[in-house]
ROLOZA-431976 format. One line per 3 residues: number of its first residue (from 1); their letters; for each residue x, y, z of N, C-alpha, C. Coordinates in steps of 0.1 Angstrom, whole numbers. Layout:
// residues N
NUM	A	X:Y:Z:X:Y:Z:X:Y:Z | ...
***
This chain:
// residues 125
1	VPK	1006:925:1287:993:914:1286:1001:904:1285 | 999:891:1293:1002:878:1298:1004:872:1283 | 1017:864:1280:1017:856:1266:1008:845:1272
4	RLH	1005:839:1259:996:824:1257:1003:815:1249 | 1005:805:1255:1010:794:1248:998:778:1246 | 992:779:1236:983:769:1236:971:771:1244
7	NIE	970:781:1250:958:783:1256:962:782:1274 | 974:784:1276:982:782:1287:987:797:1293 | 983:805:1300:988:817:1303:1000:815:1311
10	VPT	1010:823:1303:1023:823:1306:1027:839:1317 | 1027:839:1328:1032:851:1334:1042:860:1326 | 1040:874:1329:1052:880:1320:1064:881:1330
13	NDS	1079:888:1327:1089:887:1333:1084:896:1348 | 1077:907:1346:1076:915:1356:1064:911:1367 | 1052:900:1361:1047:896:1373:1054:888:1377
16	LKN	1064:880:1372:1067:868:1380:1079:873:1388 | 1084:885:1386:1092:893:1396:1085:895:1409 | 1073:902:1404:1067:904:1414:1063:896:1426
19	QIN	1060:881:1419:1056:869:1426:1071:867:1433 | 1082:867:1428:1092:861:1434:1094:870:1446 | 1093:884:1447:1096:894:1454:1088:893:1469
22	YLL	1077:889:1462:1064:886:1473:1070:874:1485 | 1071:863:1476:1068:850:1486:1088:852:1491 | 1097:861:1485:1110:862:1494:1108:872:1506
25	KSS	1100:883:1502:1101:893:1515:1092:891:1524 | 1079:888:1518:1070:890:1527:1067:873:1534 | 1068:863:1528:1067:851:1529:1075:842:1539
28	EIY	1091:853:1535:1102:844:1538:1106:831:1538 | 1100:829:1525:1103:815:1521:1114:808:1519 | 1127:818:1517:1142:815:1517:1147:809:1532
31	RQK	1138:808:1542:1141:801:1556:1137:788:1554 | 1136:787:1543:1135:772:1546:1146:766:1541 | 1152:754:1548:1164:750:1544:1167:743:1532
34	ELR	1157:733:1530:1158:724:1518:1154:735:1506 | 1150:749:1504:1144:750:1494:1153:751:1480 | 1144:746:1470:1153:746:1457:1143:751:1447
37	IHD	1149:757:1434:1146:760:1425:1134:755:1419 | 1130:742:1420:1120:732:1416:1108:739:1430 | 1112:737:1438:1098:741:1446:1093:755:1443
40	LSL	1103:766:1445:1095:779:1438:1088:781:1427 | 1096:770:1415:1089:772:1403:1073:764:1406 | 1074:755:1414:1058:748:1418:1048:760:1423
43	LLN	1055:766:1436:1049:776:1437:1042:788:1431 | 1053:792:1423:1049:799:1412:1038:795:1402 | 1038:783:1398:1031:777:1387:1036:781:1374
46	TNR	1049:779:1373:1061:780:1361:1070:768:1363 | 1080:770:1349:1088:760:1350:1101:766:1352 | 1113:756:1359:1122:763:1365:1132:768:1356
49	TYL	1132:762:1340:1140:771:1333:1135:788:1329 | 1124:789:1330:1119:802:1326:1122:809:1342 | 1119:803:1356:1124:809:1368:1141:817:1364
52	SQV	1145:804:1361:1159:808:1363:1165:820:1355 | 1155:821:1346:1157:832:1334:1157:844:1339 | 1142:845:1347:1141:859:1351:1146:861:1363
55	IKE	1152:849:1373:1161:853:1382:1171:861:1375 | 1178:854:1365:1193:861:1362:1190:875:1354 | 1179:879:1346:1176:889:1338:1173:899:1350
58	DFD	1164:899:1361:1157:907:1363:1165:911:1378 | 1171:901:1383:1177:902:1396:1193:899:1395 | 1199:897:1385:1208:901:1382:1218:890:1388
61	SNF	1215:877:1391:1219:867:1401:1211:852:1396 | 1218:840:1405:1212:832:1399:1203:827:1413 | 1198:817:1410:1189:810:1424:1199:810:1438
64	SDL	1207:802:1438:1216:798:1447:1219:813:1456 | 1226:823:1450:1229:835:1453:1216:844:1460 | 1204:847:1451:1196:855:1455:1191:848:1469
67	ING	1187:835:1469:1183:828:1483:1196:832:1495 | 1205:830:1490:1217:834:1499:1216:847:1504 | 1214:856:1495:1211:871:1499:1204:872:1511
70	YRT	1192:866:1507:1181:868:1515:1187:866:1527 | 1192:851:1529:1197:845:1538:1203:852:1547 | 1219:857:1542:1222:868:1548:1218:879:1555
73	QYA	1209:886:1552:1203:898:1552:1194:895:1564 | 1189:883:1566:1179:880:1578:1191:877:1589 | 1199:868:1586:1213:864:1595:1216:879:1600
76	AKL	1217:887:1590:1223:896:1600:1213:905:1609 | 1201:908:1606:1190:915:1614:1193:906:1629 | 1191:892:1627:1191:888:1640:1202:884:1649
79	LEI	1217:889:1642:1226:891:1649:1225:904:1653 | 1224:915:1647:1218:928:1654:1212:930:1665 | 1199:924:1667:1193:920:1677:1197:915:1689
82	DAA	1205:902:1684:1211:896:1696:1223:900:1703 | 1230:908:1694:1241:918:1700:1243:919:1713 | 1232:924:1719:1231:931:1732:1233:914:1744
85	ENA	1224:910:1738:1217:898:1749:1229:887:1747 | 1234:885:1734:1243:872:1737:1236:860:1734 | 1223:858:1733:1213:845:1739:1214:837:1725
88	MSM	1218:841:1715:1214:829:1702:1231:824:1700 | 1231:813:1697:1243:807:1692:1244:811:1675 | 1255:808:1673:1256:809:1658:1249:796:1649
91	DEV	1247:787:1656:1238:772:1649:1228:779:1650 | 1219:786:1658:1207:790:1658:1204:802:1648 | 1213:808:1647:1212:819:1635:1213:815:1622
94	ASM	1223:805:1623:1221:796:1608:1211:790:1606 | 1203:784:1616:1195:778:1609:1178:787:1610 | 1178:793:1617:1167:806:1616:1169:809:1606
97	SGF	1180:813:1600:1181:817:1586:1179:811:1573 | 1178:799:1573:1176:792:1563:1192:779:1561 | 1198:783:1564:1212:777:1561:1213:763:1566
100	SSK	1218:753:1559:1215:741:1561:1228:736:1573 | 1236:744:1570:1249:739:1581:1253:751:1585 | 1263:753:1598:1272:764:1599:1280:770:1591
103	SSF	1289:757:1582:1297:762:1577:1298:769:1564 | 1285:765:1558:1277:771:1545:1272:787:1552 | 1266:790:1567:1264:800:1567:1278:810:1564
106	FRV	1286:806:1575:1298:812:1577:1306:818:1564 | 1307:808:1557:1313:810:1542:1303:820:1532 | 1292:818:1532:1283:827:1526:1282:840:1531
109	FKA	1280:839:1547:1279:853:1553:1294:861:1549 | 1306:857:1553:1316:863:1550:1317:867:1533 | 1314:859:1524:1316:864:1511:1307:878:1508
112	NMG	1293:875:1516:1283:889:1510:1285:899:1520 | 1291:896:1531:1292:908:1542:1306:914:1545 | 1317:906:1535:1330:909:1545:1335:906:1552
115	VSP	1328:901:1563:1332:901:1577:1322:887:1582 | 1335:879:1590:1327:868:1597:1311:873:1603 | 1299:863:1606:1291:865:1616:1293:867:1629
118	GKY	1306:862:1635:1310:867:1646:1315:881:1649 | 1322:887:1641:1332:902:1637:1319:907:1637 | 1307:906:1626:1298:915:1625:1288:918:1636
121	KAN	1289:908:1645:1280:909:1658:1285:918:1669 | 1302:911:1668:1307:920:1678:1309:937:1673 | 1309:941:1660:1309:953:1655:1294:961:1662
124	MN	1285:953:1667:1272:960:1669:1272:965:1681 | 1279:962:1689:1284:968:1705:1291:978:1704
***
């Protein structure tokens, strides 16, 4: 049962978690380069403090790491698909995945996957 504050319905953690999952998995909102926690809180009709708390408690993460995790997984899929054709540049993969720069893409990808994007792609062949 949702909590109520001054006749305003506040979503439960589970409800908000499901909404976050939906936006990230189905809508691929993480692909927006300028995505901020404030934007997500507006879409979910909640405040950023509560959203941040739910992300920390239910996803064991912070907003940036959560979004970058989804971006990394998406980039990995692109690299796997492109391994045989080699048609996409790393700039294109980074941009399509939501990273604002190639350097942040390389740094985050290596931190999450343990190898650089180029090595990851080469290992697909």
